[in-house]
N, CA, C and O atoms as a GROMACS GRO file, in nm:
protein
  532
    1MET      N    1  -5.368  -2.255   1.148
    1MET     CA    2  -5.237  -2.212   1.121
    1MET      C    3  -5.317  -2.139   1.021
    1MET      O    4  -5.422  -2.181   0.974
    2ASN      N    5  -5.237  -1.982   0.979
    2ASN     CA    6  -5.276  -1.923   0.838
    2ASN      C    7  -5.122  -1.967   0.755
    2ASN      O    8  -5.026  -2.032   0.795
    3VAL      N    9  -5.152  -1.898   0.617
    3VAL     CA   10  -5.060  -1.935   0.528
    3VAL      C   11  -4.929  -1.886   0.560
    3VAL      O   12  -4.831  -1.954   0.530
    4LYS      N   13  -4.918  -1.762   0.626
    4LYS     CA   14  -4.765  -1.727   0.638
    4LYS      C   15  -4.706  -1.778   0.737
    4LYS      O   16  -4.583  -1.770   0.735
    5GLU      N   17  -4.759  -1.833   0.834
    5GLU     CA   18  -4.693  -1.930   0.940
    5GLU      C   19  -4.672  -2.067   0.863
    5GLU      O   20  -4.581  -2.130   0.919
    6ILE      N   21  -4.728  -2.138   0.748
    6ILE     CA   22  -4.728  -2.260   0.711
    6ILE      C   23  -4.580  -2.224   0.630
    6ILE      O   24  -4.484  -2.298   0.651
    7ALA      N   25  -4.567  -2.105   0.534
    7ALA     CA   26  -4.471  -2.100   0.456
    7ALA      C   27  -4.334  -2.043   0.523
    7ALA      O   28  -4.224  -2.043   0.468
    8LYS      N   29  -4.366  -1.991   0.660
    8LYS     CA   30  -4.268  -1.963   0.732
    8LYS      C   31  -4.179  -2.104   0.794
    8LYS      O   32  -4.056  -2.116   0.795
    9LYS      N   33  -4.260  -2.181   0.834
    9LYS     CA   34  -4.242  -2.307   0.875
    9LYS      C   35  -4.182  -2.414   0.752
    9LYS      O   36  -4.089  -2.492   0.775
   10PHE      N   37  -4.230  -2.406   0.656
   10PHE     CA   38  -4.164  -2.459   0.552
   10PHE      C   39  -4.001  -2.408   0.477
   10PHE      O   40  -3.906  -2.476   0.437
   11ALA      N   41  -4.017  -2.308   0.480
   11ALA     CA   42  -3.895  -2.195   0.478
   11ALA      C   43  -3.745  -2.228   0.549
   11ALA      O   44  -3.634  -2.236   0.495
   12ASN      N   45  -3.784  -2.242   0.689
   12ASN     CA   46  -3.733  -2.281   0.832
   12ASN      C   47  -3.675  -2.450   0.782
   12ASN      O   48  -3.556  -2.478   0.768
   13ILE      N   49  -3.756  -2.517   0.768
   13ILE     CA   50  -3.724  -2.661   0.696
   13ILE      C   51  -3.611  -2.660   0.620
   13ILE      O   52  -3.516  -2.732   0.651
   14LEU      N   53  -3.607  -2.583   0.518
   14LEU     CA   54  -3.546  -2.562   0.428
   14LEU      C   55  -3.401  -2.454   0.453
   14LEU      O   56  -3.322  -2.408   0.370
   15ASP      N   57  -3.404  -2.443   0.545
   15ASP     CA   58  -3.291  -2.374   0.605
   15ASP      C   59  -3.295  -2.200   0.552
   15ASP      O   60  -3.186  -2.143   0.544
   16TYR      N   61  -3.389  -2.141   0.527
   16TYR     CA   62  -3.405  -2.003   0.517
   16TYR      C   63  -3.462  -1.925   0.622
   16TYR      O   64  -3.499  -1.991   0.719
   17ASP      N   65  -3.481  -1.789   0.627
   17ASP     CA   66  -3.550  -1.730   0.734
   17ASP      C   67  -3.592  -1.615   0.658
   17ASP      O   68  -3.530  -1.546   0.577
   18ILE      N   69  -3.758  -1.607   0.719
   18ILE     CA   70  -3.805  -1.487   0.603
   18ILE      C   71  -3.837  -1.368   0.740
   18ILE      O   72  -3.875  -1.390   0.855
   19ARG      N   73  -3.811  -1.270   0.687
   19ARG     CA   74  -3.813  -1.151   0.798
   19ARG      C   75  -3.870  -1.052   0.701
   19ARG      O   76  -3.859  -1.058   0.578
   20LYS      N   77  -3.944  -0.944   0.783
   20LYS     CA   78  -4.009  -0.813   0.724
   20LYS      C   79  -3.886  -0.729   0.640
   20LYS      O   80  -3.770  -0.734   0.682
   21LEU      N   81  -3.914  -0.668   0.544
   21LEU     CA   82  -3.833  -0.562   0.496
   21LEU      C   83  -3.824  -0.452   0.549
   21LEU      O   84  -3.722  -0.384   0.553
   22HIS      N   85  -3.936  -0.422   0.595
   22HIS     CA   86  -3.933  -0.303   0.657
   22HIS      C   87  -4.034  -0.271   0.783
   22HIS      O   88  -4.152  -0.304   0.767
   23GLY      N   89  -4.001  -0.216   0.896
   23GLY     CA   90  -4.059  -0.190   1.039
   23GLY      C   91  -3.998  -0.287   1.117
   23GLY      O   92  -3.924  -0.378   1.081
   24ALA      N   93  -4.043  -0.254   1.241
   24ALA     CA   94  -4.001  -0.358   1.359
   24ALA      C   95  -3.974  -0.493   1.313
   24ALA      O   96  -4.037  -0.550   1.224
   25GLY      N   97  -3.847  -0.557   1.398
   25GLY     CA   98  -3.833  -0.670   1.366
   25GLY      C   99  -3.758  -0.739   1.215
   25GLY      O  100  -3.736  -0.855   1.182
   26CYS      N  101  -3.728  -0.590   1.138
   26CYS     CA  102  -3.691  -0.648   0.980
   26CYS      C  103  -3.528  -0.649   0.996
   26CYS      O  104  -3.496  -0.640   1.115
   27LEU      N  105  -3.448  -0.656   0.931
   27LEU     CA  106  -3.324  -0.692   0.883
   27LEU      C  107  -3.222  -0.575   0.851
   27LEU      O  108  -3.198  -0.539   0.735
   28ARG      N  109  -3.169  -0.525   0.952
   28ARG     CA  110  -3.113  -0.415   0.889
   28ARG      C  111  -2.977  -0.422   0.791
   28ARG      O  112  -2.897  -0.515   0.801
   29LYS      N  113  -2.966  -0.338   0.715
   29LYS     CA  114  -2.857  -0.387   0.588
   29LYS      C  115  -2.757  -0.270   0.617
   29LYS      O  116  -2.654  -0.274   0.551
   30SER      N  117  -2.772  -0.149   0.720
   30SER     CA  118  -2.628  -0.076   0.697
   30SER      C  119  -2.651   0.020   0.837
   30SER      O  120  -2.752   0.022   0.908
   31LEU      N  121  -2.516   0.102   0.854
   31LEU     CA  122  -2.497   0.150   0.984
   31LEU      C  123  -2.665   0.244   1.005
   31LEU      O  124  -2.737   0.230   1.104
   32SER      N  125  -2.695   0.331   0.892
   32SER     CA  126  -2.751   0.398   0.899
   32SER      C  127  -2.922   0.370   0.928
   32SER      O  128  -3.003   0.443   0.984
   33GLU      N  129  -2.941   0.239   0.869
   33GLU     CA  130  -3.063   0.150   0.906
   33GLU      C  131  -3.076   0.115   1.042
   33GLU      O  132  -3.189   0.123   1.090
   34SER      N  133  -2.959   0.070   1.131
   34SER     CA  134  -2.940   0.049   1.255
   34SER      C  135  -2.939   0.166   1.355
   34SER      O  136  -2.991   0.162   1.466
   35PHE      N  137  -2.876   0.267   1.303
   35PHE     CA  138  -2.920   0.391   1.392
   35PHE      C  139  -3.040   0.452   1.393
   35PHE      O  140  -3.094   0.523   1.479
   36SER      N  141  -3.078   0.414   1.281
   36SER     CA  142  -3.205   0.499   1.302
   36SER      C  143  -3.326   0.385   1.354
   36SER      O  144  -3.441   0.428   1.360
   37LEU      N  145  -3.311   0.291   1.378
   37LEU     CA  146  -3.409   0.186   1.487
   37LEU      C  147  -3.360   0.245   1.577
   37LEU      O  148  -3.451   0.297   1.641
   38LEU      N  149  -3.229   0.274   1.634
   38LEU     CA  150  -3.214   0.322   1.764
   38LEU      C  151  -3.288   0.432   1.815
   38LEU      O  152  -3.342   0.448   1.925
   39TYR      N  153  -3.280   0.526   1.681
   39TYR     CA  154  -3.364   0.661   1.721
   39TYR      C  155  -3.475   0.594   1.749
   39TYR      O  156  -3.478   0.559   1.867
   40ASN      N  157  -3.573   0.561   1.684
   40ASN     CA  158  -3.738   0.521   1.650
   40ASN      C  159  -3.739   0.487   1.806
   40ASN      O  160  -3.818   0.547   1.878
   41LEU      N  161  -3.653   0.395   1.858
   41LEU     CA  162  -3.703   0.316   1.994
   41LEU      C  163  -3.669   0.422   2.095
   41LEU      O  164  -3.635   0.377   2.204
   42GLY      N  165  -3.672   0.548   2.084
   42GLY     CA  166  -3.647   0.654   2.177
   42GLY      C  167  -3.463   0.672   2.228
   42GLY      O  168  -3.436   0.765   2.303
   43PHE      N  169  -3.354   0.579   2.182
   43PHE     CA  170  -3.264   0.648   2.204
   43PHE      C  171  -3.195   0.755   2.172
   43PHE      O  172  -3.165   0.752   2.053
   44ARG      N  173  -3.161   0.838   2.222
   44ARG     CA  174  -3.111   0.989   2.229
   44ARG      C  175  -2.993   1.025   2.328
   44ARG      O  176  -3.025   1.097   2.423
   45PRO      N  177  -2.845   0.980   2.317
   45PRO     CA  178  -2.737   0.982   2.406
   45PRO      C  179  -2.724   1.106   2.390
   45PRO      O  180  -2.758   1.169   2.290
   46LYS      N  181  -2.659   1.162   2.521
   46LYS     CA  182  -2.621   1.285   2.535
   46LYS      C  183  -2.483   1.313   2.474
   46LYS      O  184  -2.452   1.426   2.438
   47THR      N  185  -2.412   1.223   2.464
   47THR     CA  186  -2.280   1.237   2.428
   47THR      C  187  -2.237   1.094   2.316
   47THR      O  188  -2.266   0.980   2.353
   48VAL      N  189  -2.182   1.112   2.211
   48VAL     CA  190  -2.134   1.008   2.152
   48VAL      C  191  -1.966   1.021   2.118
   48VAL      O  192  -1.910   1.116   2.063
   49VAL      N  193  -1.902   0.892   2.169
   49VAL     CA  194  -1.778   0.894   2.162
   49VAL      C  195  -1.758   0.838   2.012
   49VAL      O  196  -1.825   0.736   1.997
   50ASP      N  197  -1.683   0.875   1.890
   50ASP     CA  198  -1.640   0.820   1.811
   50ASP      C  199  -1.479   0.777   1.789
   50ASP      O  200  -1.399   0.862   1.750
   51VAL      N  201  -1.438   0.643   1.815
   51VAL     CA  202  -1.309   0.623   1.840
   51VAL      C  203  -1.250   0.585   1.685
   51VAL      O  204  -1.312   0.512   1.608
   52GLY      N  205  -1.130   0.642   1.655
   52GLY     CA  206  -1.060   0.626   1.523
   52GLY      C  207  -1.166   0.635   1.400
   52GLY      O  208  -1.228   0.558   1.326
   53VAL      N  209  -1.146   0.800   1.426
   53VAL     CA  210  -1.244   0.867   1.318
   53VAL      C  211  -1.214   0.858   1.174
   53VAL      O  212  -1.294   0.809   1.095
   54ALA      N  213  -1.116   0.900   1.145
   54ALA     CA  214  -1.042   0.914   1.012
   54ALA      C  215  -1.128   1.014   0.938
   54ALA      O  216  -1.121   1.135   0.958
   55ASN      N  217  -1.238   0.936   0.823
   55ASN     CA  218  -1.317   1.028   0.761
   55ASN      C  219  -1.430   1.041   0.806
   55ASN      O  220  -1.510   1.080   0.721
   56GLY      N  221  -1.473   1.025   0.910
   56GLY     CA  222  -1.572   0.990   1.007
   56GLY      C  223  -1.706   0.919   1.000
   56GLY      O  224  -1.716   0.848   0.900
   57THR      N  225  -1.790   0.921   1.064
   57THR     CA  226  -1.902   0.803   1.042
   57THR      C  227  -2.050   0.928   1.033
   57THR      O  228  -2.133   0.979   1.108
   58SER      N  229  -2.013   0.929   0.894
   58SER     CA  230  -2.149   1.035   0.866
   58SER      C  231  -2.311   0.957   0.950
   58SER      O  232  -2.384   1.030   1.018
   59GLU      N  233  -2.334   0.853   0.935
   59GLU     CA  234  -2.427   0.813   0.934
   59GLU      C  235  -2.448   0.807   1.093
   59GLU      O  236  -2.563   0.795   1.136
   60LEU      N  237  -2.345   0.815   1.178
   60LEU     CA  238  -2.380   0.806   1.324
   60LEU      C  239  -2.404   0.984   1.384
   60LEU      O  240  -2.464   1.025   1.484
   61TYR      N  241  -2.343   1.043   1.296
   61TYR     CA  242  -2.376   1.213   1.323
   61TYR      C  243  -2.536   1.224   1.293
   61TYR      O  244  -2.621   1.267   1.371
   62SER      N  245  -2.554   1.177   1.169
   62SER     CA  246  -2.680   1.238   1.082
   62SER      C  247  -2.807   1.185   1.186
   62SER      O  248  -2.900   1.263   1.204
   63ALA      N  249  -2.810   1.056   1.252
   63ALA     CA  250  -2.879   1.001   1.356
   63ALA      C  251  -2.894   1.065   1.470
   63ALA      O  252  -2.989   1.031   1.541
   64PHE      N  253  -2.846   1.124   1.496
   64PHE     CA  254  -2.816   1.195   1.662
   64PHE      C  255  -2.748   1.314   1.681
   64PHE      O  256  -2.674   1.342   1.775
   65PRO      N  257  -2.777   1.386   1.581
   65PRO     CA  258  -2.760   1.539   1.536
   65PRO      C  259  -2.752   1.637   1.683
   65PRO      O  260  -2.667   1.725   1.704
   66HIS      N  261  -2.842   1.605   1.759
   66HIS     CA  262  -2.797   1.692   1.871
   66HIS      C  263  -2.717   1.641   1.975
   66HIS      O  264  -2.669   1.721   2.056
   67SER      N  265  -2.697   1.535   1.984
   67SER     CA  266  -2.574   1.475   2.075
   67SER      C  267  -2.423   1.566   2.052
   67SER      O  268  -2.394   1.635   1.954
   68TYR      N  269  -2.346   1.540   2.169
   68TYR     CA  270  -2.237   1.620   2.189
   68TYR      C  271  -2.106   1.507   2.133
   68TYR      O  272  -2.103   1.394   2.182
   69PHE      N  273  -2.036   1.535   2.061
   69PHE     CA  274  -1.948   1.432   1.990
   69PHE      C  275  -1.819   1.421   1.992
   69PHE      O  276  -1.740   1.469   1.912
   70LEU      N  277  -1.794   1.349   2.096
   70LEU     CA  278  -1.616   1.333   2.144
   70LEU      C  279  -1.537   1.232   2.000
   70LEU      O  280  -1.555   1.111   1.988
   71LEU      N  281  -1.482   1.286   1.939
   71LEU     CA  282  -1.416   1.271   1.832
   71LEU      C  283  -1.221   1.224   1.856
   71LEU      O  284  -1.131   1.308   1.860
   72ILE      N  285  -1.208   1.113   1.864
   72ILE     CA  286  -1.054   1.062   1.898
   72ILE      C  287  -1.007   0.999   1.769
   72ILE      O  288  -1.073   0.913   1.711
   73GLU      N  289  -0.905   1.040   1.731
   73GLU     CA  290  -0.850   0.991   1.623
   73GLU      C  291  -0.685   0.986   1.611
   73GLU      O  292  -0.632   1.094   1.583
   74PRO      N  293  -0.621   0.903   1.625
   74PRO     CA  294  -0.456   0.895   1.661
   74PRO      C  295  -0.380   0.970   1.520
   74PRO      O  296  -0.269   1.017   1.543
   75LEU      N  297  -0.423   0.981   1.400
   75LEU     CA  298  -0.338   1.002   1.294
   75LEU      C  299  -0.410   1.170   1.288
   75LEU      O  300  -0.524   1.212   1.274
   76GLN      N  301  -0.247   1.247   1.311
   76GLN     CA  302  -0.315   1.401   1.301
   76GLN      C  303  -0.344   1.453   1.134
   76GLN      O  304  -0.408   1.555   1.106
   77GLU      N  305  -0.281   1.358   1.034
   77GLU     CA  306  -0.350   1.412   0.894
   77GLU      C  307  -0.503   1.383   0.896
   77GLU      O  308  -0.550   1.394   0.782
   78PHE      N  309  -0.584   1.353   0.978
   78PHE     CA  310  -0.711   1.358   0.989
   78PHE      C  311  -0.799   1.464   1.077
   78PHE      O  312  -0.921   1.469   1.089
   79GLU      N  313  -0.704   1.543   1.130
   79GLU     CA  314  -0.756   1.659   1.209
   79GLU      C  315  -0.846   1.780   1.116
   79GLU      O  316  -0.938   1.850   1.157
   80PRO      N  317  -0.802   1.777   1.017
   80PRO     CA  318  -0.891   1.904   0.896
   80PRO      C  319  -1.039   1.855   0.881
   80PRO      O  320  -1.132   1.935   0.871
   81LYS      N  321  -1.058   1.694   0.881
   81LYS     CA  322  -1.155   1.638   0.862
   81LYS      C  323  -1.262   1.634   0.991
   81LYS      O  324  -1.384   1.635   0.984
   82LEU      N  325  -1.173   1.628   1.118
   82LEU     CA  326  -1.241   1.631   1.256
   82LEU      C  327  -1.302   1.763   1.245
   82LEU      O  328  -1.424   1.776   1.258
   83LYS      N  329  -1.213   1.873   1.219
   83LYS     CA  330  -1.278   2.032   1.260
   83LYS      C  331  -1.380   2.039   1.141
   83LYS      O  332  -1.456   2.136   1.140
   84SER      N  333  -1.388   1.958   1.052
   84SER     CA  334  -1.520   1.955   0.903
   84SER      C  335  -1.599   1.960   0.983
   84SER      O  336  -1.674   2.054   1.008
   85ILE      N  337  -1.588   1.826   1.048
   85ILE     CA  338  -1.727   1.770   1.100
   85ILE      C  339  -1.800   1.832   1.207
   85ILE      O  340  -1.922   1.825   1.219
   86LEU      N  341  -1.717   1.897   1.291
   86LEU     CA  342  -1.708   1.959   1.392
   86LEU      C  343  -1.796   2.112   1.359
   86LEU      O  344  -1.888   2.163   1.423
   87ARG      N  345  -1.741   2.148   1.262
   87ARG     CA  346  -1.830   2.268   1.204
   87ARG      C  347  -1.979   2.250   1.216
   87ARG      O  348  -2.051   2.337   1.266
   88ARG      N  349  -2.027   2.132   1.167
   88ARG     CA  350  -2.176   2.087   1.169
   88ARG      C  351  -2.235   2.039   1.303
   88ARG      O  352  -2.351   2.064   1.335
   89TYR      N  353  -2.148   1.965   1.383
   89TYR     CA  354  -2.206   1.899   1.493
   89TYR      C  355  -2.155   1.960   1.631
   89TYR      O  356  -2.055   2.031   1.624
   90GLN      N  357  -2.208   1.942   1.744
   90GLN     CA  358  -2.161   1.994   1.874
   90GLN      C  359  -2.056   1.922   1.906
   90GLN      O  360  -2.073   1.800   1.897
   91GLY      N  361  -1.924   1.970   1.951
   91GLY     CA  362  -1.836   1.847   2.017
   91GLY      C  363  -1.675   1.889   2.022
   91GLY      O  364  -1.634   2.004   2.003
   92SER      N  365  -1.591   1.774   2.052
   92SER     CA  366  -1.479   1.851   2.040
   92SER      C  367  -1.398   1.734   1.997
   92SER      O  368  -1.457   1.626   1.993
   93HIS      N  369  -1.247   1.737   1.957
   93HIS     CA  370  -1.158   1.644   1.898
   93HIS      C  371  -1.034   1.628   1.995
   93HIS      O  372  -0.990   1.721   2.063
   94VAL      N  373  -0.972   1.475   1.994
   94VAL     CA  374  -0.857   1.466   2.038
   94VAL      C  375  -0.790   1.407   1.981
   94VAL      O  376  -0.843   1.304   1.939
   95ILE      N  377  -0.670   1.424   1.949
   95ILE     CA  378  -0.568   1.342   1.820
   95ILE      C  379  -0.467   1.271   1.922
   95ILE      O  380  -0.361   1.315   1.966
   96ALA      N  381  -0.530   1.148   1.948
   96ALA     CA  382  -0.453   1.037   2.071
   96ALA      C  383  -0.526   0.905   1.991
   96ALA      O  384  -0.629   0.888   1.925
   97ALA      N  385  -0.413   0.824   2.036
   97ALA     CA  386  -0.450   0.683   2.046
   97ALA      C  387  -0.489   0.593   2.167
   97ALA      O  388  -0.408   0.584   2.258
   98VAL      N  389  -0.610   0.525   2.174
   98VAL     CA  390  -0.658   0.474   2.266
   98VAL      C  391  -0.648   0.331   2.302
   98VAL      O  392  -0.670   0.244   2.218
   99GLY      N  393  -0.620   0.308   2.409
   99GLY     CA  394  -0.613   0.146   2.462
   99GLY      C  395  -0.603   0.145   2.579
   99GLY      O  396  -0.645   0.237   2.650
  100GLN      N  397  -0.541   0.034   2.625
  100GLN     CA  398  -0.591  -0.035   2.768
  100GLN      C  399  -0.516  -0.015   2.872
  100GLN      O  400  -0.557  -0.062   2.978
  101SER      N  401  -0.372   0.068   2.872
  101SER     CA  402  -0.274   0.099   2.952
  101SER      C  403  -0.220   0.227   2.860
  101SER      O  404  -0.234   0.247   2.740
  102CYS      N  405  -0.154   0.307   2.961
  102CYS     CA  406  -0.116   0.462   2.914
  102CYS      C  407   0.026   0.416   2.891
  102CYS      O  408   0.092   0.403   2.995
  103LYS      N  409   0.087   0.389   2.779
  103LYS     CA  410   0.259   0.370   2.694
  103LYS      C  411   0.241   0.388   2.576
  103LYS      O  412   0.137   0.404   2.513
  104LYS      N  413   0.356   0.384   2.542
  104LYS     CA  414   0.407   0.417   2.394
  104LYS      C  415   0.355   0.267   2.324
  104LYS      O  416   0.359   0.154   2.372
  105LYS      N  417   0.318   0.304   2.222
  105LYS     CA  418   0.252   0.156   2.116
  105LYS      C  419   0.315   0.197   1.988
  105LYS      O  420   0.352   0.312   1.966
  106SER      N  421   0.326   0.083   1.890
  106SER     CA  422   0.387   0.138   1.739
  106SER      C  423   0.269   0.090   1.686
  106SER      O  424   0.226  -0.022   1.715
  107LEU      N  425   0.206   0.176   1.602
  107LEU     CA  426   0.064   0.176   1.525
  107LEU      C  427   0.133   0.187   1.358
  107LEU      O  428   0.218   0.269   1.325
  108LEU      N  429   0.085   0.106   1.288
  108LEU     CA  430   0.134   0.065   1.146
  108LEU      C  431   0.011   0.126   1.103
  108LEU      O  432  -0.097   0.111   1.161
  109THR      N  433   0.031   0.197   0.996
  109THR     CA  434  -0.058   0.322   0.906
  109THR      C  435  -0.029   0.321   0.755
  109THR      O  436   0.081   0.349   0.707
  110PHE      N  437  -0.125   0.290   0.692
  110PHE     CA  438  -0.172   0.330   0.545
  110PHE      C  439  -0.154   0.422   0.507
  110PHE      O  440  -0.230   0.509   0.550
  111ILE      N  441  -0.040   0.472   0.397
  111ILE     CA  442  -0.057   0.596   0.384
  111ILE      C  443  -0.029   0.593   0.198
  111ILE      O  444   0.053   0.536   0.126
  112GLN      N  445  -0.152   0.691   0.171
  112GLN     CA  446  -0.169   0.711   0.001
  112GLN      C  447  -0.129   0.828   0.025
  112GLN      O  448  -0.142   0.884   0.134
  113ILE      N  449  -0.053   0.896  -0.121
  113ILE     CA  450  -0.006   1.012  -0.135
  113ILE      C  451  -0.010   1.013  -0.289
  113ILE      O  452   0.062   0.953  -0.370
  114ILE      N  453  -0.104   1.090  -0.306
  114ILE     CA  454  -0.165   1.116  -0.474
  114ILE      C  455  -0.112   1.277  -0.475
  114ILE      O  456  -0.140   1.366  -0.395
  115TRP      N  457  -0.035   1.282  -0.582
  115TRP     CA  458   0.007   1.403  -0.679
  115TRP      C  459  -0.120   1.401  -0.774
  115TRP      O  460  -0.150   1.298  -0.835
  116ARG      N  461  -0.175   1.489  -0.781
  116ARG     CA  462  -0.259   1.540  -0.877
  116ARG      C  463  -0.228   1.587  -1.005
  116ARG      O  464  -0.312   1.580  -1.096
  117HIS      N  465  -0.141   1.623  -1.018
  117HIS     CA  466  -0.094   1.702  -1.137
  117HIS      C  467  -0.028   1.598  -1.249
  117HIS      O  468  -0.041   1.636  -1.365
  118HIS      N  469   0.036   1.484  -1.230
  118HIS     CA  470   0.084   1.370  -1.288
  118HIS      C  471  -0.002   1.240  -1.249
  118HIS      O  472   0.050   1.130  -1.262
  119LEU      N  473  -0.137   1.254  -1.201
  119LEU     CA  474  -0.238   1.119  -1.184
  119LEU      C  475  -0.160   1.004  -1.094
  119LEU      O  476  -0.216   0.896  -1.079
  120PHE      N  477  -0.054   1.024  -1.044
  120PHE     CA  478   0.052   0.938  -0.922
  120PHE      C  479  -0.020   0.868  -0.822
  120PHE      O  480  -0.084   0.944  -0.750
  121ILE      N  481  -0.027   0.776  -0.800
  121ILE     CA  482  -0.086   0.767  -0.663
  121ILE      C  483   0.043   0.647  -0.603
  121ILE      O  484   0.102   0.560  -0.666
  122LYS      N  485   0.054   0.685  -0.464
  122LYS     CA  486   0.211   0.579  -0.425
  122LYS      C  487   0.117   0.568  -0.268
  122LYS      O  488   0.071   0.646  -0.186
  123ARG      N  489   0.123   0.453  -0.285
  123ARG     CA  490   0.054   0.365  -0.149
  123ARG      C  491   0.185   0.327  -0.055
  123ARG      O  492   0.285   0.264  -0.090
  124GLN      N  493   0.164   0.368   0.038
  124GLN     CA  494   0.272   0.308   0.156
  124GLN      C  495   0.277   0.274   0.278
  124GLN      O  496   0.193   0.341   0.339
  125TRP      N  497   0.354   0.177   0.373
  125TRP     CA  498   0.282   0.175   0.507
  125TRP      C  499   0.407   0.212   0.607
  125TRP      O  500   0.527   0.196   0.585
  126GLU      N  501   0.358   0.253   0.693
  126GLU     CA  502   0.426   0.345   0.783
  126GLU      C  503   0.450   0.320   0.949
  126GLU      O  504   0.361   0.338   1.032
  127LEU      N  505   0.553   0.287   0.975
  127LEU     CA  506   0.519   0.243   1.134
  127LEU      C  507   0.538   0.374   1.203
  127LEU      O  508   0.628   0.453   1.175
  128ARG      N  509   0.456   0.389   1.287
  128ARG     CA  510   0.482   0.510   1.434
  128ARG      C  511   0.457   0.485   1.514
  128ARG      O  512   0.355   0.421   1.539
  129GLN      N  513   0.540   0.525   1.594
  129GLN     CA  514   0.555   0.492   1.778
  129GLN      C  515   0.414   0.644   1.836
  129GLN      O  516   0.437   0.765   1.831
  130MET      N  517   0.298   0.585   1.878
  130MET     CA  518   0.228   0.690   1.937
  130MET      C  519   0.207   0.650   2.089
  130MET      O  520   0.242   0.543   2.139
  131ASP      N  521   0.138   0.768   2.161
  131ASP     CA  522   0.143   0.732   2.301
  131ASP      C  523  -0.019   0.689   2.311
  131ASP      O  524  -0.106   0.744   2.243
  132ILE      N  525  -0.042   0.588   2.401
  132ILE     CA  526  -0.166   0.570   2.406
  132ILE      C  527  -0.207   0.623   2.550
  132ILE      O  528  -0.145   0.594   2.653
  133LYS      N  529  -0.332   0.714   2.544
  133LYS     CA  530  -0.403   0.781   2.631
  133LYS      C  531  -0.506   0.695   2.708
  133LYS      O  532  -0.578   0.747   2.792
   0.00000   0.00000   0.00000
């Protein structure tokens, strides 16, 4: 048994886990690191579906820049952001809510309104009826 194995066994007895900081088998600390691992393992999806896009998932887009992106977002306010993302990446977007069945549902949304001239921020909750597709 070498020093590394002894150290790991001792750490395990004390309820600690020793892992590599870099390379295969290391603990990933971000979406970017997780997507990078998938890419390095040869995962190259032809299509990526991002549901509930809001301001986007930049780590996903940069990890698979040659994929086709289907961006799905229920709130119309985010459509300019979706279009902005699709100027850099190939894909399309849909303004729709996604669920188990096609019917109308209530969606509680948080709206933040900023008046820049007065440096005033108003936050409010809003209940919207959405068609589930």
